[in-house]
N, C-alpha and C positions, 0 to 999 in steps of 0.2 A: 376317350377310354384314360388319358392323364389328368383331366381337369379335375376330378374327384381329390386324387393325392396333391394336388398342386395347391387344391383351397385349404386341405389340412395343413398345409405345410404352411400357407400363408398366415391361417388363423394362429398356428404355436407362435408364429414370429412376430405377430401382432398383440397375442398376449404377453410375450417377454418384453417387447417394446414398451408396453402399456405398465409391465410391474417394474421395469426398471425408471421409469417415469416417475412412477410413487415413490421408489426408494432416494432418487436421487436429491429431492427436498430434505429428507430425513438425515441424509449422509450431511449435508452442507450444514443441517441445523444443528447435529451432533458437534460437528469442527468447531461450528460458531461457539458453542456453549464451553468447549474445552477450552478455546482460547480466552474466551472471556474470564472462565474459572482460574487461569494461570495468570492472567493480568492481575486479577482481583486478589488473588492469594500473596502477590509480590508487591502488593501497594503499601504504603508506609500507613499505620495506622491511623496518623492524624488526618491522611486525604478519606480513608474512609468515614472517619467522624465527621468531616464536613459534608461528603456526601450523604449521609445519614440525615444531616442538621437540614439540607437542601430539600430532602424527601417530606421531611417531619414538617417544613414550611410550607410547602405544596400541598399536602393534604389538609393542614390548617386552612391556609385560602381556600380550597375546594370545599369547605363546611365540613370537616371530620367532626362532626359533633358528637361520635359515641365516646362509650366509657372511656376514662383516661387508662391506656394500655403500659403507658411505660413512664416510671417518674414514682414518687411516692405516693404510693396506694394501699398504704396501711394503717386507713383510720380505723379497719374493722381486723378481728383475728381471720375472717372469713377473704376479705382481700387481703390481706397479708399474705394469707397462704399460698393464693393465687399467683402472688408474684415470688416466693419463694418457690415454689415448685416450675414455673416459670423457667427462674433463671438456675436451677438444680441441675449441677454436672453429671450428674449419675446417680443411680436408683438409691443409694446410701442416703445421699442428700434428700431425696424425695421421700422416703420413710423417714427421716429425720423431721420433717416438718410434721407430721405425725406424733411425734415423740417414739416412734419405733426403730428398733435397730435390724439389720438385715445380715445374717451368716454367707458368705460365699463358700461355696463347695467346689472342688475342681474335680470333673469326670472326665476321664479319658477313655476314648471311643476304641473299639475293638479295630478302628484303621487309624488309632494315633493322633485325633484331634484333642484339644483339651478345651471342654465346653464348662463354663461357670453357670453353675445352678446357685438360686438365690433363695434362704430359708426364712421364713418368718416363723420363728418357734414360739409357741403361747408358753411355753415354761420360761423363758427369759425376758417375759414380760409378766410375768406372775398371773397368768392367766391359765384357769383350770383347765387341762387338755381335756379332749370329750374323745380320744383315742381313732380319729378320722385323720387320715392323710390325704390333702388336694395336693394336684399338679396342674400348674398351668401354663398355657403354651401357647405362644403370641403368632402372630400371621407373619406375610411375605414382607418383606424389608421393613421388617420390626423388631422389636429387642423386647424383654422384660419390662422396661419402663411405660410401656402401654397401660397396665392394671393398676398405676397410681397416680393417674393424672387428675382425679377428681378433689375439688375443695372439700366435700364432705366425706368425712371418713368411712362413713357407710355405704357412699356410692362407688367405692373401688373394691371390689369383688374380694381380692385376698384379706384386706383390711377388715372385712365386714365378716367374713367367716374366721379370721383370726380371733378377733374377739367373740366369736363364740365357741371358741376352744381347738379350732381346727388346727392342724400342723400344715401351714402353707408353704408351697415349694414353688418357685417360677424358673423355667427353663430359656433357653438360648440356644439357637439355633448354631451352628458351625460358621465362621465367617461373619458373625454381627459383632458389635460392640465389644461384648463381654466376651467373645471366645474365638479369638483372633490366635490362637497360638497350635503348633502342630509338632510334634517330636521330631521331624525330619523337615519340614518345607517351612519357607517364612511368607508371610502374606505378599511379598515383593514377587513370588516366584509363581509361574502360571500353573503349578502344581497344586499348589495350597485352593485353587478355585476351582480346580475339578470336579465338579460336585451337582447333583441336582437334588429332584426330591428324592431320589431314588435312598441316597446318602442318609437323607434324614430318617427317612423309614427304617432301615435296615440298620442303623447305628444310634443317632442321637436320641431317638423317643425310648427304644427299648434299654439303652445303656443308663439313659437317666432315671428310668423306672426301676431298674436293678438296682442302683447307687441310692437310691431314695428308699426303697425296701428294706435293703443292707442296714442301713445307716440309721433308721427308725424302728426296724425289728419287727414290722408289720407284715402282713401277708399281703394286703391289697391296698391300693391307692385309688380316688377317686379323680378321674380326670378332665380338666375344663378347658378345652379349644376355642380359640377365637381365628377364624379364616383360614389360612393355610394349615394353622395349627390343627384344625379337624381334619384336614385333607390327610396331614403326617398320621395322627392316630388311627385312622380307619384303615389306610392302607398298611401300617403296619400290624394291625389285628390281623388284616386277611392275609398275612403272609406268615405270621408268627404265632404260631397255635398257642404256645408255651403263654405271651404276653397277654391272651386273653383270661388266664386265671388270676394275674396281677392286678385288673383293672375291674372295680366293682361296679363303677357308675361311670357312664360317658355323658358329658354335658358341649353339645358342638353347637357353638355362639356364630352367627354368619358364614355356617359352612358354603365353602369354594371349591367342592369336588369336580365339578365340570361347570364352569363358568359359560356363560353363554357367547362372551365374545367381548369385544369392545365397544362403546358407544360411539367412537369416530369412524365414520366410514374410511378414511385415507389410511388410518393404523390397520383397520379389519383387511383392508386390501394387501399391506405389506404380510401381516399374519396370514393370508391365503396362500399370498405369492410364496413366501417358504419362510416359516418361523427360524431358521437357520441364517436370514438375514442379519438377526441380532449380532449375529457373531460378527458380521462385515462392521456394524454400526457401531460396535463396542469391545469388540475383540475378545477374548478368551479369559480374562480375569476377573476383578472387581465389576459391581454393576454400579454409577453414579458414584464415583469416590468424591466427587467435591460436591456432593449435596449438602454435606453438615455445613460447607462453607456459607450458602446462602442464607441458611438461619442465622448465623452469626452477623452476615454484614448488613442485612437488609432491614430496613426500618419495618417494625413489626405489623404495622396495618396493612403494608406494602405485602410483608409476607404472607399474611392470612389470604389476601385476596388472590396471590400467587397459587396458594394451595388448592383453593375454592376452585379456582379456573383450571387447574391442572386436571381434578378428580372431574370436573364436570365434563371437559374435553376427553377424559379415557373413559368414564363409565357413567356420565351421565347424571351425578349425584349434584344434587341441590344444596344440602349440607344446610338445610333450613331449621332442623332440630337440634343443632347446637347453638348454644349463644356465644356470639363473638367471643366474650372474655372464658368462656371454654375451651375456643379453639386455641387461644392464646396460650394456656397449657398445652394442651394434647397436641396441636401440630410442631410444638417446638420438642416432642418426644416420638412424633411420630415415625420418623424415619433412622434406619439402621442398615447395613450392609450385607452385601448376599453377591453369589456368582450370576455372572450372565448365564451360565449352563441353568440354573434353576428357573428364569422367565425364558429361556428356552422351552425348556421342559414345559410349562404352562403353556405356552403358544401353541404346542405338539399337541396337548389335551385339548385345547380350545378347538383347534383345526379338526380333531378328529370327535369330539363331541362324546370321548369316554375317559376314566382316568387309568391312565397306560402308564407302564414306565417308559422311561427313557429311551427315545429311540436315536439308535447312535446313526450319523450322518454319514458313515463312511461307506464305499461302495459293497464291503463287505455286509456291514451291519443292514444293509437295504435289502438284503436278500431274505431277513429273518423276519417273521411277524412278531409284532410288539404286543407283548400280555398285558391285560388287564388286571388290575387289582381286585382279586375276588371277595369284594366286602360284602355282597349278597349271601354267600354261600358261607365264607369264612368266619365273619363275625359274630363273636359272641357275648354280647357286654348290653346290659341295658341301657337303653340310648334316647336321652331326650333332645330337641332339633328345637333352637330359639333363631328365629329370622326375621327381617325387616319386609314385610310385603313390598316395600320400594326400592329393594336391592337388585339391581340388574346384573350383580353377579351370581344371585342365588335362582337356581333352576329346583323349585320344591319338588315338584312332581318329580323330577330326573333322581333329587336326592332320597326321595322315601323309596324308590325302586333298587337303590343300591345298599339298602338296609334292609336285613332278614324283617318280618312281620312278627316275628315273636319277640324281636330285641327291641324294637322301636316302641318305646314306651308313651312320648307324647311327641307333638309338634305343635310349638308356640308362634304366633306370628304377631309381630308389633304391627299394627295399620300403618302405613305410610311412612315406616320408616327405614333406613338405609343402612347399610354397611355398617360404616364407622358409628353411628348411631348409638348401636346397640353395648357399646362399650363408653362412648362419651356423651350420647345424646341425654334431654332431659327427664326422658322418664326412663333411664338406665335403673333406677328403682324396679321397673317391673321386669326385668330381665334377673336382677337378683332374686327375686320372690321367686319367680318359676325356677331358679337352680335350687335356691335352698328347699324348696317345697319336694325337687326331684331327689334331692340327699337325702332326705328324711322319708320318703317315699318306700313302701315294701312292693320290689318287683313282681310280686305273685299277685297284688291288687290291680284292682284297675283294668280298662281294656288297651289293649295294644294299639299303638297307632293314632290316638284319639288326638283330635285337632282342634286347639282354639284360636280364637284370634282377638288380641286385646286392641280395642278403641281408642288411640291415644289420641 
């Protein structure tokens, strides 16, 4: 009679042991990375220069015959622009490469974070305004710089539309490079980093939209989001009825509302064992605080390879639709900081395959049902989806189900393209063309939910 009970206990213990065997190597890896970062951060600059020189020599011996990525590559305006974008310290310098200037606007959220909005104002550049306002928002572990990484001015969405007379605003989430202030807490305090996607949804997005409309005197703004930026707006529209009347068009690029999971089996095991193990690995503060250091100290060729390896390890991306020279710019503006809690929230979403609010890990929180964002019933803005058919993070069928059929106007797929390709790939012009057509589209015309695949 006792055998089944004993068997259940043994199975439970076995699963726990397997889980910790999966976690232990990750803990050791994080500790190793932290130790190496600490040592590297305190090394004299001349030692780092010598290390870089040795790596450059080794790559040369190994036959690194590719395009020169470091040095005097200013033989043409195009190549010179690439070098300037690569070395730009902030978005102001990036815009300056194209002879544009950016205005900084500070938005105080209802919970007292100070966010930076970047504005590309057509009037300031002698461009005749067309009366339309665009709001661009970045993805996870990113900031507004991702929108200005292409050497061709017309392959950067905000610059392309600025030249057509649009008033373009670029948002930044709390906790990233441009939004690291709070009226009460400092980034060194744990309380500063106590936010998840829920706070982006409740405060950052609606407070930014209200500020833009108040400043421009317009009644509506068109929203263009990438990756998590699409998740934030869809969730915000689903719980904020008034926000729906302030957004006239919604363009979601590489939407990642319910990712399928990670490509790597080891990490997926950690994810399913417990998303909250991220707290064990990284604490409850900032995530990857030293990541920016590696971009500064690593030889460029090696840094590009390391990003390709990491994205392949995590998501199975091959990144073959981006040229190495393009990665030389974009990869150096790829990363910005966020909270560990935000990534834990993503793991909870992937674990449950539902776009849910953050689930509290306390014993009291465990007693309550975690609500799902009601995007299908509450979102009421004409929408276009643009995705890559090779993107492992996008489950296009599920995303279609998350949107009301009445308001989903078009679905555009780029054959063989992956997540980052849609803003940095060779055929980014196809994305811009699709966005442009939709912005001029009369929502009363055409079929709802029409799908097309662009063969790249």
